N, CA, C and O atoms as a printed pandas DataFrame, in Angstrom:
     atom_number atom_name residue_name chain_id  residue_number  x_coord  y_coord  z_coord
0              1         N          UNK        A               1   83.429   87.622  178.742
1              2        CA          UNK        A               1   82.100   86.394  178.262
2              3         C          UNK        A               1   82.444   84.783  178.594
3              4         O          UNK        A               1   81.708   84.187  179.380
4              5         N          UNK        A               2   83.725   84.013  177.896
5              6        CA          UNK        A               2   83.489   82.979  178.447
6              7         C          UNK        A               2   85.289   82.531  178.813
7              8         O          UNK        A               2   86.043   82.950  177.934
8              9         N          UNK        A               3   85.760   82.018  179.581
9             10        CA          UNK        A               3   87.201   81.870  179.776
10            11         C          UNK        A               3   87.832   80.764  178.764
11            12         O          UNK        A               3   87.479   79.593  178.626
12            13         N          UNK        A               4   88.790   81.419  178.146
13            14        CA          UNK        A               4   89.683   81.088  177.704
14            15         C          UNK        A               4   89.918   79.522  177.812
15            16         O          UNK        A               4   90.133   78.952  178.883
16            17         N          UNK        A               5   89.845   78.826  176.445
17            18        CA          UNK        A               5   90.121   77.093  177.234
18            19         C          UNK        A               5   91.164   76.334  176.200
19            20         O          UNK        A               5   91.582   75.192  176.388
20            21         N          UNK        A               6   91.485   77.116  175.150
21            22        CA          UNK        A               6   92.208   76.694  174.220
22            23         C          UNK        A               6   93.383   77.122  173.618
23            24         O          UNK        A               6   93.468   78.086  172.857
24            25         N          UNK        A               7   94.495   76.229  174.048
25            26        CA          UNK        A               7   95.873   76.813  174.051
26            27         C          UNK        A               7   95.947   76.619  172.753
27            28         O          UNK        A               7   95.153   76.114  171.960
28            29         N          UNK        A               8   97.762   77.417  172.534
29            30        CA          UNK        A               8   98.345   77.971  170.807
30            31         C          UNK        A               8   98.399   76.537  170.067
31            32         O          UNK        A               8   98.012   76.270  168.929
32            33         N          UNK        A               9   98.901   75.814  170.885
33            34        CA          UNK        A               9   98.615   74.495  169.589
34            35         C          UNK        A               9   98.076   74.385  169.339
35            36         O          UNK        A               9   97.875   74.692  168.164
36            37         N          UNK        A              10   96.735   73.565  170.416
37            38        CA          UNK        A              10   95.835   73.381  170.250
38            39         C          UNK        A              10   94.633   73.750  169.110
39            40         O          UNK        A              10   93.712   73.092  168.626
40            41         N          UNK        A              11   95.146   75.226  168.921
41            42        CA          UNK        A              11   94.240   76.163  168.381
42            43         C          UNK        A              11   94.892   75.567  166.993
43            44         O          UNK        A              11   94.440   74.533  166.502
44            45         N          UNK        A              12   95.808   76.168  166.488
45            46        CA          UNK        A              12   96.862   75.758  165.306
46            47         C          UNK        A              12   96.289   74.433  165.105
47            48         O          UNK        A              12   96.148   74.362  163.884
48            49         N          UNK        A              13   95.915   73.439  165.580
49            50        CA          UNK        A              13   95.716   72.298  164.789
50            51         C          UNK        A              13   94.004   72.039  164.369
51            52         O          UNK        A              13   93.451   71.423  163.458
52            53         N          UNK        A              14   93.485   72.900  165.608
53            54        CA          UNK        A              14   91.966   73.063  165.079
54            55         C          UNK        A              14   92.018   73.688  163.930
55            56         O          UNK        A              14   91.629   73.071  162.938
56            57         N          UNK        A              15   92.631   75.395  163.751
57            58        CA          UNK        A              15   92.137   75.764  162.522
58            59         C          UNK        A              15   92.541   74.997  161.130
59            60         O          UNK        A              15   91.821   74.854  160.141
60            61         N          UNK        A              16   93.870   74.547  161.319
61            62        CA          UNK        A              16   94.199   73.672  159.767
62            63         C          UNK        A              16   93.504   72.752  159.757
63            64         O          UNK        A              16   92.843   72.593  158.731
64            65         N          UNK        A              17   93.331   71.653  160.989
65            66        CA          UNK        A              17   92.002   70.655  160.423
66            67         C          UNK        A              17   90.856   71.230  160.264
67            68         O          UNK        A              17   90.242   70.426  159.563
68            69         N          UNK        A              18   90.124   72.176  160.482
69            70        CA          UNK        A              18   89.191   72.858  159.878
70            71         C          UNK        A              18   89.162   73.382  158.768
71            72         O          UNK        A              18   88.043   73.351  158.254
72            73         N          UNK        A              19   90.233   74.032  157.964
73            74        CA          UNK        A              19   90.112   74.841  157.093
74            75         C          UNK        A              19   90.453   73.682  155.928
75            76         O          UNK        A              19   89.826   73.872  154.885
76            77         N          UNK        A              20   91.323   72.534  155.926
77            78        CA          UNK        A              20   91.582   70.809  155.329
78            79         C          UNK        A              20   89.978   70.377  155.328
79            80         O          UNK        A              20   89.490   70.703  154.246
80            81         N          UNK        A              21   89.190   69.865  156.037
81            82        CA          UNK        A              21   87.796   69.320  155.997
82            83         C          UNK        A              21   87.585   70.669  154.811
83            84         O          UNK        A              21   87.968   70.539  153.649
84            85         N          UNK        A              22   87.147   71.511  155.149
85            86        CA          UNK        A              22   86.274   72.736  154.938
86            87         C          UNK        A              22   86.648   72.370  153.175
87            88         O          UNK        A              22   85.681   72.096  152.463
88            89         N          UNK        A              23   87.776   72.380  152.669
89            90        CA          UNK        A              23   88.670   72.401  151.058
90            91         C          UNK        A              23   88.657   71.405  150.303
91            92         O          UNK        A              23   88.765   71.510  149.081
92            93         N          UNK        A              24   88.460   69.782  151.205
93            94        CA          UNK        A              24   88.236   68.843  151.185
94            95         C          UNK        A              24   87.144   68.729  150.349
95            96         O          UNK        A              24   86.990   68.126  149.287
96            97         N          UNK        A              25   86.328   69.497  151.097
97            98        CA          UNK        A              25   83.969   69.409  150.910
98            99         C          UNK        A              25   84.457   70.434  149.422
99           100         O          UNK        A              25   84.309   70.176  148.228
100          101         N          UNK        A              26   84.791   71.092  149.789
101          102        CA          UNK        A              26   84.550   72.583  148.634
102          103         C          UNK        A              26   85.043   72.033  146.742
103          104         O          UNK        A              26   84.463   72.192  145.668
104          105         N          UNK        A              27   86.483   71.307  147.165
105          106        CA          UNK        A              27   86.917   70.194  145.972
106          107         C          UNK        A              27   86.012   69.202  145.690
107          108         O          UNK        A              27   85.862   68.606  144.624
108          109         N          UNK        A              28   85.446   69.074  146.681
109          110        CA          UNK        A              28   84.212   67.248  146.126
110          111         C          UNK        A              28   85.050   66.268  146.576
111          112         O          UNK        A              28   84.456   65.293  147.038
112          113         N          UNK        A              29   86.037   66.227  146.585
113          114        CA          UNK        A              29   87.003   65.165  147.402
114          115         C          UNK        A              29   86.250   64.531  148.607
115          116         O          UNK        A              29   86.392   63.317  148.751
116          117         N          UNK        A              30   85.765   64.948  149.152
117          118        CA          UNK        A              30   84.257   64.311  150.350
118          119         C          UNK        A              30   83.683   64.687  150.306
119          120         O          UNK        A              30   83.561   65.730  149.663
120          121         N          UNK        A              31   82.395   63.838  151.320
121          122        CA          UNK        A              31   81.225   64.285  151.066
122          123         C          UNK        A              31   80.681   65.527  151.823
123          124         O          UNK        A              31   81.541   65.949  152.596
124          125         N          UNK        A              32   79.756   66.107  151.846
125          126        CA          UNK        A              32   79.075   67.311  152.586
126          127         C          UNK        A              32   79.211   67.010  154.332
127          128         O          UNK        A              32   78.743   67.848  155.103
128          129         N          UNK        A              33   79.689   66.122  154.710
129          130        CA          UNK        A              33   80.276   66.405  156.099
130          131         C          UNK        A              33   81.474   66.242  156.853
131          132         O          UNK        A              33   81.958   65.808  157.898
132          133         N          UNK        A              34   81.799   67.089  155.262
133          134        CA          UNK        A              34   83.104   67.736  155.637
134          135         C          UNK        A              34   82.739   69.263  156.184
135          136         O          UNK        A              34   83.592   69.909  156.792
136          137         N          UNK        A              35   81.997   69.560  156.039
137          138        CA          UNK        A              35   81.257   71.418  156.443
138          139         C          UNK        A              35   81.388   70.665  157.828
139          140         O          UNK        A              35   80.554   71.380  158.382
140          141         N          UNK        A              36   81.718   69.912  158.687
141          142        CA          UNK        A              36   81.673   69.659  160.567
142          143         C          UNK        A              36   83.378   70.625  160.269
143          144         O          UNK        A              36   83.665   71.074  161.378
144          145         N          UNK        A              37   84.183   70.932  159.525
145          146        CA          UNK        A              37   85.071   71.256  159.525
146          147         C          UNK        A              37   84.849   72.749  160.022
147          148         O          UNK        A              37   85.845   73.471  160.075
148          149         N          UNK        A              38   83.883   73.151  160.308
149          150        CA          UNK        A              38   83.583   74.698  161.133
150          151         C          UNK        A              38   84.154   74.803  162.552
151          152         O          UNK        A              38   85.099   75.396  163.073
152          153         N          UNK        A              39   83.542   74.284  162.806
153          154        CA          UNK        A              39   83.172   73.484  164.448
154          155         C          UNK        A              39   84.875   74.065  164.813
155          156         O          UNK        A              39   85.106   75.057  165.505
156          157         N          UNK        A              40   86.218   72.955  163.995
157          158        CA          UNK        A              40   87.327   73.511  164.895
158          159         C          UNK        A              40   87.822   74.595  164.493
159          160         O          UNK        A              40   88.984   74.920  164.735
160          161         N          UNK        A              41   87.115   75.200  163.918
161          162        CA          UNK        A              41   87.627   76.469  162.887
162          163         C          UNK        A              41   86.695   77.556  164.119
163          164         O          UNK        A              41   87.498   78.413  164.486
164          165         N          UNK        A              42   86.245   77.624  164.350
165          166        CA          UNK        A              42   85.443   78.837  165.128
166          167         C          UNK        A              42   86.064   78.523  166.569
167          168         O          UNK        A              42   86.607   79.460  167.154
168          169         N          UNK        A              43   86.016   77.157  167.229
169          170        CA          UNK        A              43   86.427   77.502  168.532
170          171         C          UNK        A              43   88.175   77.284  168.578
171          172         O          UNK        A              43   88.773   77.094  169.637
172          173         N          UNK        A              44   88.860   77.351  167.214
173          174        CA          UNK        A              44   90.118   77.823  167.700
174          175         C          UNK        A              44   90.051   79.310  167.322
175          176         O          UNK        A              44   90.953   80.059  167.697
176          177         N          UNK        A              45   89.095   79.735  166.648
177          178        CA          UNK        A              45   89.448   81.375  166.596
178          179         C          UNK        A              45   88.833   81.978  168.091
179          180         O          UNK        A              45   89.192   83.067  168.540
180          181         N          UNK        A              46   88.095   81.308  168.604
181          182        CA          UNK        A              46   87.452   82.157  169.519
182          183         C          UNK        A              46   88.289   81.744  170.714
183          184         O          UNK        A              46   88.363   82.357  171.779
184          185         N          UNK        A              47   89.006   80.442  170.338
185          186        CA          UNK        A              47   90.036   79.570  172.005
186          187         C          UNK        A              47   88.790   79.452  173.159
187          188         O          UNK        A              47   88.815   79.838  174.328
188          189         N          UNK        A              48   87.644   78.753  172.384
189          190        CA          UNK        A              48   87.196   78.101  174.130
190          191         C          UNK        A              48   86.223   76.638  172.820
191          192         O          UNK        A              48   85.692   76.627  171.710
192          193         N          UNK        A              49   86.465   75.874  173.710
193          194        CA          UNK        A              49   85.732   74.758  173.214
194          195         C          UNK        A              49   84.653   74.401  174.570
195          196         O          UNK        A              49   84.848   74.110  175.750
196          197         N          UNK        A              50   83.323   74.609  173.638
197          198        CA          UNK        A              50   82.402   73.940  174.908
198          199         C          UNK        A              50   82.506   72.588  175.466
199          200         O          UNK        A              50   82.408   72.257  176.648
200          201         N          UNK        A              51   82.761   71.719  174.239
201          202        CA          UNK        A              51   83.335   70.694  174.566
202          203         C          UNK        A              51   84.221   70.159  176.249
203          204         O          UNK        A              51   84.004   69.264  177.066
204          205         N          UNK        A              52   84.783   70.764  176.186
205          206        CA          UNK        A              52   86.123   70.645  176.949
206          207         C          UNK        A              52   85.354   71.562  178.496
207          208         O          UNK        A              52   85.981   71.476  179.552
208          209         N          UNK        A              53   84.513   72.077  178.477
209          210        CA          UNK        A              53   83.687   72.143  179.893
210          211         C          UNK        A              53   83.746   71.222  180.760
211          212         O          UNK        A              53   84.494   71.031  181.718
212          213         N          UNK        A              54   82.687   70.543  180.235
213          214        CA          UNK        A              54   82.262   69.418  181.727
214          215         C          UNK        A              54   83.285   69.011  181.840
215          216         O          UNK        A              54   83.619   69.440  182.944
216          217         N          UNK        A              55   84.189   68.375  181.411
217          218        CA          UNK        A              55   85.230   67.758  182.037
218          219         C          UNK        A              55   86.646   68.387  182.603
219          220         O          UNK        A              55   87.710   67.849  182.908
220          221         N          UNK        A              56   86.196   69.775  182.614
221          222        CA          UNK        A              56   87.298   71.125  183.399
222          223         C          UNK        A              56   88.686   71.031  182.485
223          224         O          UNK        A              56   89.665   71.381  183.145
224          225         N          UNK        A              57   88.910   70.751  181.510
225          226        CA          UNK        A              57   89.851   70.365  180.569
226          227         C          UNK        A              57   90.295   71.904  180.303
227          228         O          UNK        A              57   89.497   72.823  180.485
228          229         N          UNK        A              58   91.833   72.152  179.791
229          230        CA          UNK        A              58   91.962   73.471  179.504
230          231         C          UNK        A              58   93.510   73.501  178.835
231          232         O          UNK        A              58   94.404   73.397  179.675
232          233         N          UNK        A              59   93.967   73.636  177.356
233          234        CA          UNK        A              59   95.318   73.387  177.101
234          235         C          UNK        A              59   95.760   74.656  177.303
235          236         O          UNK        A              59   96.975   74.486  177.195
236          237         N          UNK        A              60   95.623   75.654  177.492
237          238        CA          UNK        A              60   96.034   76.699  178.142
238          239         C          UNK        A              60   97.466   76.470  178.547
239          240         O          UNK        A              60   97.780   75.332  178.895
240          241         N          UNK        A              61   98.352   77.410  178.542
241          242        CA          UNK        A              61   99.427   77.984  179.437
242          243         C          UNK        A              61   99.290   78.011  181.307
243          244         O          UNK        A              61   98.346   78.683  181.722
244          245         N          UNK        A              62  100.019   77.446  182.184
245          246        CA          UNK        A              62   99.439   77.567  183.168
246          247         C          UNK        A              62  100.335   79.040  183.437
247          248         O          UNK        A              62  101.550   78.975  183.622
248          249         N          UNK        A              63   99.662   80.260  183.437
249          250        CA          UNK        A              63  100.366   81.215  184.065
250          251         C          UNK        A              63  101.014   80.548  186.149
251          252         O          UNK        A              63  100.622   79.902  187.121
252          253         N          UNK        A              64  102.421   81.516  185.529
253          254        CA          UNK        A              64  102.873   81.065  187.744
254          255         C          UNK        A              64  103.097   82.514  187.910
255          256         O          UNK        A              64  103.699   83.306  187.184
256          257         N          UNK        A              65  102.398   82.703  189.174
257          258        CA          UNK        A              65  102.667   83.987  189.711
258          259         C          UNK        A              65  103.925   84.359  190.159
259          260         O          UNK        A              65  104.109   85.486  190.618
């Protein structure tokens, strides 16, 4: 479907940050805006970030032939 453009380190950071935001929201430490943490969790799980497309970015490792 889409070409993977989120590398391993980027993926880990996205998932951890997203889960942290969701947890802080669920426990009442921050407001409802923390549900935006769903976005980095999903982009980390699917290894695809649509915001990278217009800029041609990718944090995936380059495979050498």
